[in-house]
N, C-alpha and C positions, 0 to 999 in steps of 0.2 A: 877186308880190303876196303879202302876208302874210295868214295865216289868222287871223281874229279869232274868239276863243272866244265862244260865246253861252250864256246861261243855259238850262238844260234846262227843259222844260215842267213846270209844277207838277202835283201829284197830281190837282188838280181839272181839268186839261186846258188851262188858260190859259197864255199866254206871260207870264212875269214881266218886270218892268222894273227898271232900275238907278236907284237914288235916292241922293241925297247932301244933306248940309247941313253948314254951318259950325258947329263947336263951339268951346269955349273955347280961348283962345290962338291962334286962327286955323287950328286943325287942321280937317281935313275928314273926316266920317264917311260912308262909302259902304257901301251894302248892296243886296241884290236882294230885291224884294218882289212878291208875286202880287196883282194888283188884284182877283181874285175872292174868295179866302178870307182874304186878309191874311197869309198865311205869309210869313216873312221870314228871310233868311239872317243869319249873324252879321255884326255891323258891323265894318268895317275902318277904323281911325282912323289917319291919316297926315297929313303936311304938305300933301299934294295929293290930289286924287281918285284912287282906286286901283280902277279897274273890274275889272282882272284878278284881284285878290285877292278882291273881292266875289263875282264869278262862280265862282271856285274854291270859295269857302265854300258857295255855293248847290249847285253840282254835286256836291260831296263829301258832300251829305246833311246838312249842319249847319243844318237848318231848324227853325223853331219857330213855334208859333201865338201870336198876340198876344192 
């Protein structure tokens, strides 16, 4: 069984969620966002949803407040 990496808890204590949307030219933007304080990791834009890269951005501390 493969180990699936999960986003670490936000500083506010809530579990973040993975979000995505289709952007221009059919690319997909994927990021991790906290539903509590709206902190978000850096967006990853690729031809398909890339959860692993979005989680890596969040877990490596590349978070910002909107």
